[in-house]
C-alpha positions in Angstrom: -0.6 65.9 18.3 -2.7 63.5 20.4 -5.3 63.6 17.6 -2.6 62.9 15.1 -1.5 59.9 17.2 -5.1 58.6 17.3 -5.4 58.9 13.5 -2.1 57.1 13.0 -3.2 54.4 15.4 -6.4 53.8 13.4 -4.3 53.5 10.3 -2.2 50.8 11.9 0.9 53.1 11.8 2.1 52.2 15.3 5.5 53.8 14.8 3.9 57.1 13.7 1.3 57.0 16.5 4.0 56.4 19.1 6.1 59.3 17.8 3.0 61.6 17.9 2.2 60.7 21.5 5.8 61.2 22.5 5.8 64.7 20.9 2.5 65.4 22.6 4.0 64.4 25.9 6.9 66.8 25.5 4.5 69.6 24.5 2.4 69.1 27.5 5.4 69.2 29.8 6.5 72.5 28.2 3.0 73.9 28.9 3.0 72.7 32.5 0.0 70.5 32.0 0.9 67.5 34.2 -2.4 65.7 33.8 -2.2 65.7 30.0 1.4 64.8 30.1 0.6 61.8 32.4 -2.1 60.7 30.0 0.2 60.8 27.0 2.9 59.0 28.9 0.5 56.2 29.8 -0.4 55.9 26.1 3.2 55.8 25.0 3.8 53.1 27.5 0.9 51.1 26.1 2.4 51.2 22.6 5.8 50.1 23.9 4.4 47.2 25.8 1.4 45.9 23.9 2.6 46.6 20.4 6.3 46.1 20.6 6.7 43.9 23.6 9.2 46.2 25.2 7.9 45.8 28.8 10.9 47.4 30.5 10.2 50.6 28.4 6.5 50.2 29.2 7.3 50.2 33.0 9.5 53.4 32.5 6.6 55.3 30.9 4.1 54.0 33.3 6.3 55.1 36.2 6.6 58.5 34.6 2.8 58.8 34.3 2.4 58.0 38.0 5.0 60.6 39.0 3.3 63.3 37.0 -0.1 62.4 38.4 1.2 62.7 41.9 2.8 66.1 41.1 -0.5 67.4 39.9 -3.6 67.9 41.9 -5.5 64.8 40.9 -9.2 64.7 40.6 -11.2 61.5 41.4 -10.6 60.1 37.9 -6.8 60.6 38.1 -6.8 59.0 41.6 -8.4 56.0 40.0 -5.6 55.8 37.4 -2.9 56.1 40.0 -4.5 53.3 42.1 -4.8 51.2 38.9 -1.1 51.6 38.2 -0.3 50.7 41.8 -2.3 47.5 41.4 -0.5 46.6 38.2 2.9 46.4 39.9 1.7 44.7 43.1 2.7 41.2 44.2 -0.1 40.1 46.5 -3.2 38.6 45.1 -5.7 39.6 47.7 -4.3 43.1 48.1 -4.3 43.6 44.3 -7.9 42.4 44.1 -9.0 45.0 46.7 -7.1 47.7 44.8 -8.7 46.8 41.5 -12.2 46.7 43.1 -11.6 50.1 44.6 -10.6 51.4 41.1 -13.9 50.0 39.7 -15.8 51.7 42.4 -14.1 55.1 41.7 -14.7 54.6 37.9 -18.4 54.1 38.5 -18.6 57.1 40.7 -17.1 59.3 38.1 -18.7 57.5 35.1 -15.2 56.7 33.6 -15.9 53.8 31.3 -12.3 53.5 30.2 -11.0 53.2 33.7 -13.6 50.7 34.7 -13.1 48.5 31.7 -9.3 48.6 32.1 -9.6 47.7 35.8 -12.0 44.8 35.1 -9.8 43.4 32.3 -6.7 43.7 34.5 -8.4 42.0 37.4 -9.7 39.2 35.2 -6.2 38.6 33.8 -4.7 38.5 37.2 -7.2 35.9 38.4 -6.8 33.7 35.3 -3.0 33.7 35.5 -3.3 32.9 39.2 -5.3 29.8 38.5 -8.8 31.3 39.3 -9.9 30.8 35.7 -13.7 30.8 36.0 -13.7 33.9 38.2 -11.2 35.7 36.1 -13.1 35.0 32.9 -16.2 36.5 34.4 -14.4 39.8 34.8 -13.0 39.6 31.3 -16.6 38.9 30.0 -17.8 42.0 31.8 -15.0 44.1 30.3 -15.8 42.9 26.8 -19.5 43.6 27.3 -18.7 47.2 28.3 -16.5 47.5 25.3 -19.2 46.2 22.9 -21.8 48.5 24.5 -19.7 51.5 23.5 -18.6 52.5 27.0 -14.9 52.7 26.0 -13.4 55.6 24.1 -9.6 55.3 24.4 -8.2 53.1 21.6 -5.4 51.6 23.8 -7.9 50.6 26.4 -10.2 49.0 23.8 -7.4 47.1 22.1 -5.9 46.2 25.5 -9.1 44.6 26.6 -9.4 42.6 23.4 -5.8 41.5 23.8 -6.4 40.5 27.4 -9.2 38.2 26.3 -7.1 36.6 23.5 -4.3 36.1 25.9 -6.4 34.4 28.5 -8.4 32.3 26.0 -5.3 31.0 24.3 -3.6 30.1 27.6 -6.7 28.2 28.8 -7.6 26.8 25.3 -11.0 28.5 25.5 -11.6 28.7 21.8 -15.4 28.9 22.1 -15.3 32.0 24.3 -12.9 33.8 22.0 -15.0 33.1 19.0 -18.2 34.3 20.7 -16.7 37.6 21.7 -15.1 38.1 18.3 -18.5 37.7 16.7 -20.0 40.1 19.3 -17.2 42.7 18.7 -17.4 42.6 14.9 -19.8 45.6 14.6 -17.7 47.6 17.0 -14.5 46.8 15.1 -16.1 47.8 11.8 -17.7 50.9 13.3 -14.5 52.2 14.9 -12.4 51.1 11.9 -10.1 49.1 14.2 -7.5 46.6 13.3 -9.0 44.6 16.3 -5.7 42.9 17.1 -2.7 44.9 18.2 0.8 43.8 17.3 1.6 42.0 20.5 -1.6 40.1 20.4 -1.6 38.9 16.9 0.3 35.8 18.0 -2.3 35.0 20.7 -5.1 35.6 18.2 -3.4 33.3 15.7 -3.0 30.6 18.3 -6.8 30.7 18.9 -7.4 30.4 15.1 -5.1 27.4 14.9 -6.9 25.7 17.7 -10.3 26.5 16.0 -9.1 24.9 12.7 -9.1 28.3 10.9 -5.6 27.7 9.6 -5.6 30.0 6.6 -6.7 32.9 8.8 -4.1 32.0 11.4 -1.3 32.0 8.8 -2.4 35.4 7.5 -2.4 36.9 11.0 1.1 35.5 11.7 2.4 36.8 8.4 1.0 40.2 9.3 2.5 40.1 12.8 5.9 39.2 11.4 5.8 41.8 8.7 4.3 44.7 10.7 7.1 44.8 13.3 10.7 45.8 13.0 13.2 42.9 12.6 14.7 41.8 15.9 11.8 42.5 18.2 11.4 39.8 20.9 7.7 39.5 20.2 8.4 38.2 16.7 9.5 35.0 18.3 5.9 34.5 19.6 4.6 34.5 16.1 7.5 32.3 14.7 6.7 29.7 17.4 3.1 29.6 16.5 3.8 29.5 12.8 6.1 26.5 13.5 3.2 24.8 15.3 1.0 25.4 12.3 3.6 24.0 9.9 3.8 20.9 12.1 0.1 20.4 11.9 0.3 20.8 8.1 3.1 18.2 8.0 5.7 20.7 6.8 8.3 19.6 9.2 11.4 21.0 7.5 9.9 24.5 7.5 8.9 24.1 11.2 12.5 23.2 12.1 13.8 26.2 10.2 11.4 28.5 12.0 12.4 27.1 15.4 16.1 27.4 14.7 17.6 29.6 17.4 14.4 29.7 19.4 15.0 26.4 21.2 15.0 28.1 24.7 12.0 30.3 24.0 9.0 29.3 26.2 6.6 29.3 23.3 8.8 26.8 21.4 8.5 24.0 23.9 5.3 22.4 22.5 6.1 22.8 18.8 9.7 21.6 19.4 8.5 18.6 21.3 5.8 17.8 18.7 8.5 18.1 16.0 10.8 15.6 17.8 7.9 13.2 18.2 6.8 13.5 14.5 10.4 13.0 13.4 10.7 9.7 15.4 12.9 11.1 18.2 10.9 10.6 21.5 14.1 10.7 23.5 14.8 14.3 22.3 11.2 15.2 23.1 11.6 13.9 26.6 14.8 15.8 27.1 13.0 19.1 26.3 10.0 18.3 28.5 12.1 17.1 31.4 14.2 20.3 31.3 11.2 22.5 31.2 9.0 20.7 33.7 11.8 20.5 36.3 12.6 24.2 36.1 9.5 25.6 37.8 5.9 24.8 38.9 3.2 25.7 36.4 -0.5 26.2 36.6 -2.6 23.3 35.4 -3.6 24.8 32.0 0.1 25.1 31.1 1.4 21.8 32.5 -1.4 19.6 31.3 -0.6 19.7 27.6 3.1 19.1 28.4 2.1 16.0 30.4 0.1 14.7 27.5 3.3 15.0 25.4 5.3 13.2 28.2 2.8 10.3 28.0 3.1 10.1 24.2 6.9 10.2 24.3 7.1 7.4 26.9 4.7 5.3 25.0 6.9 5.7 21.9 9.7 4.4 23.9 7.5 1.5 25.3 8.0 2.7 28.8 4.5 2.0 30.2 5.5 2.6 33.8 6.7 6.2 33.2 3.7 6.8 30.8 1.3 5.7 33.5 2.9 8.0 36.1 2.5 11.0 33.8 -1.0 9.9 33.0 -2.0 9.8 36.6 -0.8 13.4 37.1 -2.7 14.5 34.0 -5.9 12.8 35.1 -5.6 14.5 38.5 -5.4 17.9 36.7 -8.5 17.1 34.6 -10.5 16.2 37.8 -9.9 19.7 39.1 -10.5 21.6 35.8 -13.6 22.9 34.1 -11.6 23.1 30.8 -13.0 20.8 28.1 -9.6 20.8 26.5 -7.7 19.6 29.6 -10.3 16.9 30.2 -10.0 15.9 26.5 -6.3 15.5 26.4 -6.4 13.5 29.7 -9.0 11.1 28.2 -7.0 10.8 25.0 -3.8 10.0 27.0 -5.7 7.3 29.0 -6.9 5.8 25.7 -3.3 5.7 24.3 -2.2 4.0 27.5 -5.0 1.5 27.3 -4.0 0.6 23.7 -0.4 0.2 24.6 -1.0 -1.9 27.7 -4.0 -3.9 26.4 -5.9 -3.0 29.6 -8.8 -0.7 30.3 -11.7 0.6 28.2 -10.0 2.3 25.2 -13.2 3.0 23.3 -14.9 4.7 26.3 -11.8 6.9 26.9 -11.5 7.9 23.2 -15.2 8.5 22.9 -14.9 10.9 25.9 -12.0 12.6 24.3 -13.8 13.0 21.0 -16.9 14.5 22.7 -14.7 16.9 24.7 -12.7 18.0 21.7 -15.9 18.7 19.9 -17.2 20.7 22.8 -14.0 22.7 22.9 -14.4 23.4 19.1 -11.0 22.0 18.2 -11.5 20.1 14.9 -7.9 19.0 14.3 -7.6 17.4 17.7 -11.0 15.8 17.2 -10.0 14.3 13.8 -6.8 12.9 15.3 -8.7 11.3 18.1 -11.0 9.7 15.5 -8.0 8.4 13.6 -6.5 6.9 16.8 -9.8 5.2 17.5 -9.9 3.8 13.9 -6.4 2.4 14.3 -7.3 0.7 17.6 -10.5 -0.8 16.1 -9.1 -1.8 12.7 -8.9 -5.5 13.5 -11.9 -6.1 15.7 -14.4 -3.5 14.3 -13.3 -2.8 10.8 -16.5 -1.1 9.7 -16.4 1.3 12.6 -12.7 1.9 11.9 -13.5 2.8 8.3 -16.2 5.3 9.4 -13.9 7.0 11.9 -10.9 7.1 9.6 -13.0 8.5 6.7 -14.4 11.2 9.0 -10.9 12.0 10.2 -9.6 12.1 6.6 -12.2 14.6 5.6 -11.1 17.0 8.3 -7.4 16.5 7.5 -8.1 17.3 3.8 -10.0 20.4 4.7 -7.1 21.6 6.8 -4.5 20.3 4.3 -2.7 18.4 7.1 -0.5 16.4 4.7 1.1 14.0 7.1 -2.2 13.1 8.7 -3.9 12.8 5.3 -1.3 10.2 4.3 -1.7 8.3 7.5 -5.5 8.2 7.3 -5.4 7.3 3.7 -2.9 4.4 4.3 -5.2 3.0 7.1 -8.2 3.1 4.8 -6.4 1.3 2.1 -5.4 -1.5 4.5 -9.1 -1.7 5.3 -10.1 -2.0 1.7 -11.9 1.4 1.7 -11.4 4.3 -0.7 -8.8 6.7 0.6 -9.2 9.8 -1.5 -12.0 11.6 -3.3 -11.7 12.4 -7.0 -11.1 10.4 -10.2 -8.6 7.5 -10.1 -5.1 8.7 -10.8 -6.0 12.3 -10.5 -5.7 13.8 -7.0 -7.4 17.0 -6.1 -5.2 20.0 -5.8 -4.6 21.4 -2.3 -5.1 25.2 -1.8 -1.3 25.6 -1.8 -0.9 23.7 -5.0 -3.7 25.8 -6.6 -1.8 29.0 -5.6 1.5 27.6 -7.0 -0.2 26.5 -10.2 -1.7 30.0 -10.7 1.8 31.5 -10.4 3.3 28.9 -12.7 0.8 30.1 -15.3 2.6 33.5 -15.2 6.0 31.8 -15.8 7.4 32.6 -12.3 10.4 30.8 -11.1 10.5 28.7 -7.9 12.3 31.5 -6.1 9.7 34.0 -7.2 6.9 31.7 -6.2 8.6 31.2 -2.8 8.8 34.9 -2.4 5.1 35.4 -3.1 3.9 32.5 -0.9 6.4 32.8 1.9 7.8 29.3 1.5 11.2 28.0 0.8 12.2 27.3 -2.8 12.6 23.6 -2.4 9.0 23.1 -1.2 8.0 25.4 -4.0 9.7 23.2 -6.5 8.1 20.1 -5.0 4.7 21.7 -4.9 5.0 23.0 -8.5 5.8 19.5 -9.6 2.8 18.1 -7.7 0.6 20.8 -9.1 1.6 20.0 -12.6 1.2 16.3 -12.2 -2.2 16.7 -10.6 -3.4 19.2 -13.2 -1.7 17.3 -16.1 0.4 20.3 -17.1 2.5 20.0 -20.2 6.2 20.5 -19.9 6.1 23.5 -22.1 4.1 25.3 -19.4 6.6 24.8 -16.7 9.2 27.7 -16.2 12.8 26.9 -15.7 13.6 26.0 -12.1 15.9 28.2 -10.1 17.8 26.3 -7.5 19.2 27.6 -4.2 22.9 27.4 -3.7 23.8 24.9 -0.9 24.1 26.6 2.4 22.6 29.8 1.1 19.3 29.5 2.9 18.1 32.9 4.2 15.3 34.0 6.3 12.9 36.7 5.3 10.8 38.1 8.1 10.6 34.8 9.9 9.8 32.8 6.8 12.4 30.5 5.2 13.2 31.2 1.6 16.0 31.1 -0.9 18.0 34.1 -1.7 21.2 35.2 -3.3 21.9 37.3 -0.3 23.5 36.0 2.8 21.2 37.3 5.6 21.8 36.1 9.1 19.0 35.4 11.6 19.4 36.8 15.0 18.0 34.9 17.9 15.0 36.7 19.2 14.4 35.0 22.5 17.2 36.3 24.7 16.8 40.1 24.1 13.8 40.5 26.5 12.2 38.1 28.9 8.8 39.8 28.4 6.1 39.9 25.8 5.9 36.1 25.4 2.6 34.6 24.3 0.0 33.5 26.7 0.8 30.0 25.8 4.2 30.4 27.4 5.4 27.3 29.0 7.5 28.7 31.8 6.9 30.5 35.0 6.2 34.0 33.9 3.0 33.3 31.9 4.0 35.6 29.0 3.5 39.3 28.6 1.1 39.4 31.5 2.6 36.8 33.8 0.9 35.9 37.0 1.8 33.1 39.4 -0.3 32.8 42.6 -1.1 36.5 42.5 2.4 37.6 42.0 3.2 39.6 38.9 6.5 38.3 37.6 7.4 41.0 35.1 5.3 44.0 36.0 3.4 44.2 32.7 -0.2 45.2 32.5 
């Protein structure tokens, strides 16, 4: 039955795999094989935690595995797994470090690659979430090197190590590291026929893709995450929050608001919700969210720094230079103590914004530093926005430089299909007397979304049917179909009849807004479990593997 569980796991049938391992566990207990029962219990726990985000259930199965190991006569390997589980539930950084290092020593003695990789990955995660980022990442790098070298056999260990890396990289905005290891692991993923990203970690992976400017891939991952898990699971909220962040970047604010509805108190919703308030011209609402979160608990620098950058932006929108300056000083102090290019970049950008608002300081120098650091961090959208801000600041005194920077920013925005930013950059270029868009006059290029809609229009699909296919609401579908036909010069005879949504009959389908004749309610996902949140969690627990100062908050691995 364990073999059946492994086969189902490879097929991505997590429910079937979990069921097979649970039946194997029961069979081993009947046969009196405590060691095998402990092994299967540990695997069931992994599925419950990493795939479904049910960390309380994970802890129950992990505890059962420990009890069974102690009842048996453990060999050296089993002693290592017992010690590993003990380290997982500890609450003292130095003591846990010693326990993990002891596990690594045991694993080497008995040539247990799975145990060693698991221990290195767990130690690395603990250190990263305790603020010792550089040291923690070294352990994660070693774990991934062992994984790529073929030293790991158990699929849960393999996927768990990959997930730990995504978790840490998203939290620390280390896009470059994640991309490097993804390239290095491609052969292994193909050879082992792995899905590469387990259910719980798809949101983390998508967050990295968003930061890397790979928005189409991020959307596909988020769609897969939302579809692949049963409705109502807490971890779906992680994906919904990141999809909302992507929609904000795309300028699709109404869809973002719909995705965040009911998730306002979720940790991962803080940044997209704040960004949505700012984009909608409501900085006072943005500050209300930020003040509530920042006053609730201390954070590590990687989590608090992006929030402080938003505080600066909100205060500047309200023309409160004093409050913006105070937040900027805190952010600058964080940047001095960080090796993170991203944290340094947002601090430099915040200083540039403050310089522009106050008329004091070297704006160009700060923005140049931010642009260089965003490029180093491999974050093209943030780099393009910094270019656009520089262009706005130089529009009067250095118009030629402004045109060059705005044109470069517009190119990136068009590649990403960031509609709101495209319009802003194009408007600036027009005021400078420069061409704002490519293509023949009076005929705009179709965006990728418009091309998709146009292809479906050719099959005479209604707006509702198009919305169902593309996971968008029917109103944006109608708008996009109109834009597609105008851009492509469609004749009226080629447009299908429009199907409108009844007022107040907006339903949600697996986390995506759409129109439907059915009245389907949406249950809030964020209160059912305080575990399984993304590594970009903005509160004190740090997500599914939460660490603060060496203390595990939730007991997850």
